[in-house]
C-alpha positions as CSV (number, residue, x, y, z in Angstrom):
1,X,-59.3,1.8,-23.5
2,X,-59.4,4.4,-20.7
3,X,-59.3,3.6,-16.9
4,X,-62.9,3.0,-16.5
5,X,-63.2,0.5,-19.2
6,X,-60.1,-1.1,-18.1
7,X,-61.5,-1.6,-14.6
8,X,-64.7,-3.0,-16.0
9,X,-62.9,-5.4,-18.3
10,X,-60.6,-6.3,-15.1
11,X,-64.0,-7.1,-13.0
12,X,-65.2,-9.2,-15.6
13,X,-62.2,-11.1,-16.1
14,X,-60.8,-11.2,-12.6
15,X,-60.5,-15.0,-12.6
16,X,-57.5,-14.7,-15.3
17,X,-56.0,-11.7,-13.2
18,X,-56.2,-13.9,-9.6
19,X,-54.6,-17.2,-11.6
20,X,-51.9,-15.2,-13.1
21,X,-50.9,-13.5,-10.1
22,X,-51.4,-16.9,-7.8
23,X,-49.2,-18.6,-10.4
24,X,-46.4,-16.3,-10.6
25,X,-46.1,-15.7,-6.8
26,X,-46.3,-19.4,-6.2
27,X,-43.4,-20.2,-8.8
28,X,-41.6,-17.6,-7.2
29,X,-42.1,-19.2,-3.8
30,X,-40.9,-22.6,-5.0
31,X,-37.9,-21.4,-6.8
32,X,-36.9,-19.7,-4.0
33,X,-37.3,-22.9,-1.4
34,X,-35.6,-25.0,-3.9
35,X,-32.7,-22.7,-5.0
36,X,-29.3,-23.2,-3.3
37,X,-28.6,-21.3,-0.3
38,X,-25.7,-19.1,-0.4
39,X,-23.7,-17.2,2.4
40,X,-21.2,-14.7,2.4
41,X,-18.5,-13.9,5.3
42,X,-16.6,-10.5,4.9
43,X,-13.3,-9.9,6.9
44,X,-12.1,-6.2,7.1
45,X,-8.3,-5.2,6.8
46,X,-6.9,-1.9,7.9
47,X,-3.9,-1.0,5.7
48,X,-1.6,1.6,6.9
49,X,0.9,3.6,4.8
50,X,3.3,3.9,7.5
51,X,5.8,1.1,8.4
52,X,7.1,1.1,12.0
53,X,10.1,-1.4,11.1
54,X,11.5,0.2,8.3
55,X,14.5,2.3,8.0
56,X,14.3,3.3,4.9
57,X,11.6,5.7,2.7
58,X,9.8,3.0,1.0
59,X,6.5,3.5,3.0
60,X,5.8,6.8,3.7
61,X,2.6,8.5,4.7
62,X,0.7,9.3,1.5
63,X,-0.7,12.9,1.5
64,X,-2.6,13.2,-1.4
65,X,-6.1,11.6,-2.1
66,X,-4.9,10.2,-5.6
67,X,-2.1,8.7,-3.9
68,X,-4.1,7.0,-1.2
69,X,-6.7,5.6,-3.2
70,X,-4.0,4.2,-5.7
71,X,-2.1,2.5,-2.7
72,X,-5.5,0.8,-1.7
73,X,-6.2,-0.5,-4.9
74,X,-3.0,-2.1,-5.2
75,X,-3.3,-3.7,-1.9
76,X,-6.9,-5.0,-3.3
77,X,-5.1,-6.4,-6.3
78,X,-2.8,-8.2,-4.1
79,X,-5.5,-9.6,-1.9
80,X,-7.3,-10.9,-5.1
81,X,-4.3,-12.2,-6.8
82,X,-3.5,-16.1,-7.7
83,X,-0.3,-15.7,-5.0
84,X,-2.7,-15.2,-2.3
85,X,-5.3,-17.7,-3.4
86,X,-2.7,-20.3,-3.8
87,X,-1.5,-19.5,-0.4
88,X,-5.1,-20.1,0.9
89,X,-5.1,-23.3,-0.6
90,X,-1.9,-24.6,0.8
91,X,-3.0,-23.4,4.3
92,X,-6.4,-25.0,4.5
93,X,-5.2,-28.0,2.8
94,X,-8.2,-28.1,0.4
95,X,-7.1,-30.7,-1.7
96,X,-7.2,-33.1,1.2
97,X,-10.5,-32.1,2.3
98,X,-13.6,-33.9,0.6
99,X,-16.3,-31.9,2.4
100,X,-14.5,-28.6,1.1
101,X,-14.2,-29.9,-2.3
102,X,-17.8,-30.8,-2.5
103,X,-18.9,-27.4,-1.2
104,X,-16.6,-25.8,-3.8
105,X,-18.1,-27.5,-6.4
106,X,-15.0,-29.3,-7.5
107,X,-14.5,-33.0,-8.3
108,X,-10.9,-34.5,-7.2
109,X,-11.0,-37.3,-9.4
110,X,-11.9,-35.3,-12.9
111,X,-9.3,-32.2,-12.1
112,X,-5.7,-33.1,-13.5
113,X,-4.6,-29.7,-12.0
114,X,-6.8,-29.6,-9.0
115,X,-4.8,-26.8,-7.2
116,X,-5.0,-24.6,-10.4
117,X,-8.8,-25.2,-10.4
118,X,-9.1,-24.6,-6.7
119,X,-7.2,-21.1,-7.1
120,X,-9.5,-20.2,-10.0
121,X,-12.8,-21.2,-7.7
122,X,-11.4,-19.2,-4.6
123,X,-10.8,-15.9,-6.8
124,X,-14.3,-16.1,-8.1
125,X,-15.9,-16.5,-4.7
126,X,-13.7,-13.5,-3.5
127,X,-15.1,-9.8,-3.8
128,X,-12.7,-7.2,-2.5
129,X,-14.1,-3.6,-1.9
130,X,-12.3,-0.5,-1.0
131,X,-13.8,2.9,0.4
132,X,-12.3,6.2,1.1
133,X,-10.7,5.0,4.3
134,X,-7.9,2.7,4.9
135,X,-10.1,-0.2,5.0
136,X,-10.5,-3.2,2.5
137,X,-13.0,-5.7,3.0
138,X,-12.8,-9.1,1.3
139,X,-16.1,-11.0,1.0
140,X,-16.4,-14.8,0.3
141,X,-19.6,-16.2,-1.1
142,X,-20.2,-20.2,-0.2
143,X,-22.9,-22.6,0.1
144,X,-21.3,-23.7,3.4
145,X,-21.3,-20.7,6.0
146,X,-18.6,-22.2,8.2
147,X,-16.5,-22.6,4.9
148,X,-17.0,-18.9,3.9
149,X,-15.9,-17.7,7.2
150,X,-12.9,-19.8,7.2
151,X,-11.8,-19.1,3.7
152,X,-12.4,-15.4,4.3
153,X,-10.0,-15.5,7.4
154,X,-7.4,-17.7,5.5
155,X,-7.5,-14.9,2.9
156,X,-6.6,-12.1,5.1
157,X,-3.8,-14.5,6.9
158,X,-2.3,-15.1,3.3
159,X,-2.4,-11.5,2.3
160,X,-0.6,-10.6,5.3
161,X,1.8,-13.1,4.9
162,X,2.2,-12.4,1.1
163,X,2.8,-8.7,1.7
164,X,5.4,-9.4,4.3
165,X,7.0,-11.7,1.9
166,X,7.1,-9.0,-0.9
167,X,8.5,-6.6,1.5
168,X,11.5,-8.8,3.0
169,X,12.5,-10.7,-0.1
170,X,13.6,-7.7,-2.2
171,X,15.3,-6.3,1.1
172,X,17.1,-9.5,1.2
173,X,18.3,-9.5,-2.3
174,X,19.3,-6.1,-2.0
175,X,21.2,-6.7,1.0
176,X,23.4,-9.7,-0.6
177,X,24.2,-7.3,-3.5
178,X,25.3,-4.1,-1.3
179,X,27.5,-6.9,0.5
180,X,29.2,-7.8,-2.8
181,X,29.6,-4.0,-3.8
182,X,30.8,-3.3,-0.2
183,X,33.8,-5.6,-1.1
184,X,34.7,-3.7,-4.1
185,X,34.2,-0.1,-2.7
186,X,36.4,-1.3,0.4
187,X,39.4,-2.2,-1.9
188,X,39.0,1.0,-4.0
189,X,38.9,2.9,-0.9
190,X,41.8,1.4,0.8
191,X,44.0,1.6,-2.4
192,X,43.2,5.6,-2.7
193,X,44.1,5.9,0.6
194,X,47.2,4.0,0.4
195,X,48.1,6.3,-2.4
196,X,47.2,9.2,-0.4
197,X,49.5,7.7,2.7
198,X,52.5,7.4,0.5
199,X,52.2,11.0,-0.9
200,X,52.2,12.2,2.5
201,X,54.7,10.4,3.6
202,X,56.8,11.7,1.1
203,X,56.1,15.4,1.7
204,X,56.4,14.6,5.5
205,X,60.1,13.4,4.8
206,X,60.7,16.7,3.0
207,X,59.6,18.9,5.9
208,X,61.3,16.9,8.6
209,X,64.5,18.0,6.5
210,X,63.6,21.6,7.0
211,X,61.0,22.0,9.8
212,X,61.8,25.7,10.0
213,X,60.1,26.3,6.9
214,X,56.7,25.2,7.9
215,X,54.0,27.7,8.8
216,X,53.3,26.0,11.7
217,X,56.8,27.0,13.2
218,X,56.5,30.4,12.6
219,X,53.2,30.9,14.3
220,X,54.1,28.7,17.3
221,X,54.8,31.3,20.2
222,X,56.9,28.8,22.3
223,X,59.2,28.0,19.5
224,X,59.6,31.8,18.9
225,X,60.4,31.9,22.5
226,X,63.2,29.2,22.7
227,X,64.7,30.7,19.6
228,X,64.7,34.1,21.4
229,X,66.3,32.5,24.5
230,X,68.6,30.6,22.2
231,X,69.8,33.9,20.4
232,X,70.0,35.7,23.7
233,X,72.2,32.7,25.3
234,X,74.2,32.7,22.0
235,X,75.1,36.3,22.5
236,X,76.0,36.2,26.1
237,X,78.3,33.2,25.5
238,X,80.1,35.6,22.9
239,X,80.2,38.4,25.9
240,X,81.7,35.6,28.7
241,X,84.2,34.3,26.2
242,X,85.6,37.9,25.7
243,X,85.3,38.6,29.5
244,X,86.6,35.3,31.2
245,X,87.6,32.9,28.8
246,X,86.3,29.6,27.5
247,X,87.6,27.8,30.2
248,X,85.9,29.7,33.0
249,X,82.8,27.9,34.8
250,X,80.5,30.8,34.1
251,X,81.5,30.2,30.4
252,X,80.8,26.4,30.5
253,X,77.6,26.9,32.5
254,X,76.1,29.3,29.6
255,X,77.1,26.5,26.9
256,X,75.4,23.9,28.7
257,X,72.2,26.1,28.9
258,X,72.7,26.9,25.2
259,X,72.8,23.4,24.5
260,X,69.8,22.7,26.3
261,X,67.7,25.5,24.8
262,X,68.8,23.9,21.1
263,X,67.8,20.3,22.1
264,X,64.5,21.8,23.5
265,X,64.1,23.5,20.3
266,X,64.9,20.7,18.2
267,X,62.5,18.6,20.0
268,X,59.6,21.1,19.3
269,X,60.5,21.2,15.6
270,X,60.5,17.3,15.3
271,X,56.9,17.3,17.0
272,X,55.6,20.0,14.9
273,X,57.0,18.3,11.6
274,X,55.3,15.0,13.0
275,X,52.1,16.5,13.7
276,X,51.9,17.9,9.9
277,X,53.0,14.6,8.8
278,X,50.4,12.6,10.8
279,X,47.6,15.1,12.5
280,X,45.6,12.1,13.6
281,X,48.0,10.1,15.6
282,X,47.3,6.6,16.3
283,X,43.7,6.5,15.4
284,X,41.7,3.8,13.7
285,X,43.3,2.6,10.5
286,X,40.5,4.0,8.2
287,X,40.6,7.5,10.0
288,X,44.6,7.7,10.1
289,X,44.7,6.8,6.4
290,X,43.5,10.0,5.4
291,X,45.2,13.3,6.7
292,X,43.4,16.0,8.3
293,X,43.0,19.0,6.0
294,X,41.4,21.4,8.5
295,X,44.6,23.4,8.3
296,X,44.7,25.2,4.9
297,X,48.8,25.3,4.9
298,X,48.4,21.7,5.6
299,X,45.8,21.0,2.8
300,X,48.3,22.8,0.1
301,X,50.9,20.3,1.0
302,X,48.9,17.3,-0.2
303,X,48.0,16.5,-3.7
304,X,44.5,17.4,-4.7
305,X,43.5,14.7,-7.1
306,X,44.6,12.1,-4.6
307,X,42.8,13.9,-2.0
308,X,39.8,14.1,-4.1
309,X,40.0,10.2,-5.2
310,X,40.1,9.4,-1.7
311,X,37.1,11.4,-0.2
312,X,35.1,10.1,-3.3
313,X,35.8,6.5,-2.5
314,X,35.1,7.2,1.0
315,X,31.8,8.6,0.3
316,X,30.5,6.2,-2.0
317,X,31.8,3.5,0.6
318,X,29.8,5.1,3.4
319,X,26.5,5.5,1.3
320,X,27.0,1.4,0.3
321,X,27.5,0.6,3.9
322,X,24.5,2.6,5.1
323,X,22.3,1.1,2.3
324,X,23.4,-2.1,3.2
325,X,22.6,-1.9,6.8
326,X,18.9,-0.3,6.2
327,X,18.2,-3.1,3.8
328,X,19.6,-5.7,6.0
329,X,17.3,-4.6,8.9
330,X,14.4,-4.3,6.7
331,X,14.9,-8.1,5.7
332,X,14.4,-9.2,9.3
333,X,10.9,-7.6,9.5
334,X,8.3,-10.0,11.2
335,X,5.1,-7.6,11.0
336,X,3.6,-5.3,8.1
337,X,1.6,-2.3,8.0
338,X,-1.8,-4.5,7.8
339,X,-3.9,-5.5,10.5
340,X,-7.1,-7.6,10.5
341,X,-9.6,-4.9,11.7
342,X,-12.8,-7.3,12.0
343,X,-12.5,-11.2,11.4
344,X,-14.9,-13.0,9.1
345,X,-18.0,-14.8,11.4
346,X,-19.9,-17.5,10.5
347,X,-23.4,-16.1,8.5
348,X,-26.5,-16.9,10.7
349,X,-28.6,-15.8,7.3
350,X,-28.0,-16.8,3.8
351,X,-27.3,-14.0,1.5
352,X,-29.2,-15.9,-1.6
353,X,-32.0,-16.6,-2.0
354,X,-33.7,-13.8,-0.5
355,X,-37.3,-15.0,-0.1
356,X,-38.8,-11.3,0.9
357,X,-37.4,-9.7,-2.2
358,X,-38.2,-12.6,-4.6
359,X,-41.9,-12.5,-3.4
360,X,-42.0,-8.9,-3.7
361,X,-40.8,-8.9,-7.2
362,X,-43.1,-11.8,-8.0
363,X,-46.0,-9.6,-6.8
364,X,-45.1,-7.0,-8.7
365,X,-44.5,-9.3,-12.1
366,X,-47.7,-11.2,-11.3
367,X,-49.8,-7.9,-11.0
368,X,-48.1,-6.9,-14.5
369,X,-48.8,-10.2,-16.3
370,X,-52.2,-10.3,-15.0
371,X,-53.2,-6.7,-16.1
372,X,-51.3,-7.7,-19.5
373,X,-53.8,-10.7,-19.9
374,X,-56.9,-9.0,-19.3
375,X,-56.1,-6.1,-21.5
376,X,-55.0,-8.9,-24.2
377,X,-58.1,-10.9,-23.8
378,X,-60.1,-7.8,-24.0
379,X,-58.9,-6.8,-27.1
380,X,-59.5,-10.2,-28.4
381,X,-63.0,-10.6,-27.4
382,X,-64.1,-7.2,-27.1
383,X,-67.7,-6.5,-25.3
384,X,-70.1,-3.9,-24.5
385,X,-69.7,-3.0,-21.1
386,X,-70.8,0.9,-20.7
387,X,-72.1,3.5,-23.1
388,X,-68.4,4.3,-24.2
389,X,-68.0,0.9,-25.6
390,X,-71.3,1.2,-27.9
391,X,-70.5,4.6,-29.2
392,X,-66.7,3.5,-29.9
393,X,-68.0,0.3,-31.7
394,X,-70.8,1.7,-34.0
395,X,-69.1,5.5,-34.5
396,X,-72.9,7.1,-33.9
397,X,-74.2,9.5,-31.7
398,X,-75.6,8.4,-28.4
399,X,-79.4,9.7,-28.3
400,X,-80.6,7.7,-25.3
401,X,-79.8,5.1,-22.8
402,X,-81.9,2.3,-22.0
403,X,-81.8,1.2,-18.5
404,X,-83.8,-1.5,-16.6
405,X,-85.7,-0.4,-13.5
406,X,-85.9,-2.4,-10.1
407,X,-83.4,-4.2,-8.2
408,X,-81.9,-6.1,-11.3
409,X,-81.0,-2.8,-12.5
410,X,-79.3,-1.3,-9.4
411,X,-77.5,-4.4,-8.8
412,X,-76.1,-4.6,-11.9
413,X,-75.3,-0.6,-12.0
414,X,-73.4,-1.0,-15.1
415,X,-75.3,1.4,-17.5
416,X,-75.7,4.9,-16.4
417,X,-78.9,6.7,-15.9
418,X,-80.2,8.7,-18.9
419,X,-78.6,11.8,-19.5
420,X,-80.9,14.9,-19.0
421,X,-81.2,17.9,-21.5
422,X,-82.4,17.2,-24.7
423,X,-82.0,13.4,-24.6
424,X,-84.5,11.6,-23.0
425,X,-86.2,7.8,-22.5
426,X,-88.4,6.7,-25.4
427,X,-92.0,6.2,-24.8
428,X,-93.5,2.9,-24.9
429,X,-95.6,1.3,-27.7
430,X,-99.5,2.5,-27.6
């Protein structure tokens, strides 16, 4: 069947085509009007990879696109998790609202675990979408427009609270663990410093007995000057004893000067020895427990094993103390890196049914169904409507075409005029 034959059949069976088209469009219109309406409310959340209230490096700026997409997908999974949905149920008190239960299609009397049923229903109603940017969109579909907007905004609030809880709780546990570890580390540090202090004091007592052996004494210009003056005074005293005698006032005055120089020299030697034994003086207990080793000569006087143990214990204690303070600060955070970009508004028009789209689809379906019915009826009841139909039915060559003259023939216009050339109309009888 070519196009001309189909158009002739469609003209002859136009009533069937029109009835099928009208029936399909009318059924779609009635179904659209009867179908329950569904409304959509969307909330937009801005998720930043940085965190201004964190001392650690747990949240850093993500540079690679794959890392950014993975982080956003993780946040989307958290938003659609049962933990967030359960917070929404508790926040809105849905089990206590008969209107909300009716809109959600949940019966309070027939559900043994009502809260679990509501959590599953909310997860089914929520659709989370992520893009190339840092924005996550959560869409809630419901038969009640106000309830859809309320649930969408509740999901945003519950998600922010959940992310804050997921961040604060591990830091609080880490701070408590580091607090326990610090007690043992502080004991180890005090023990190592106590041993080092005992070794230092033993070395200091040995040096105090012979302070003149200290390298600091040899390098001290003032002590060397006092020694030179004392030697000069001793020599002068021998000369005065030979010249004046030991009872002469000049001799006695020189003796007094030599005694004063010797006392000053001994005092300076004791100061240097005390400085080597305790270079930090009366500082804080923790600082004074570890001697200074800036001087290489002084460092050689200490036991290297004890000094290494004390340094290692101090580094471990400092590291644990720093981690403790960082976890303690992070556990007191009051905000997250998530913000509501645009809250969900009450939708004014339903999302489903989409009446214009349904009517357009019904029109296309009705046209296809009408054409199919016309073609099927034409196959079942074939009629000759043109010369091509006669030729195809009899399988004989066409010799001539008989056409009626006058207004009837012109109005019908179904059969073409007699072809020219060798074909001609047959003459009448007689």
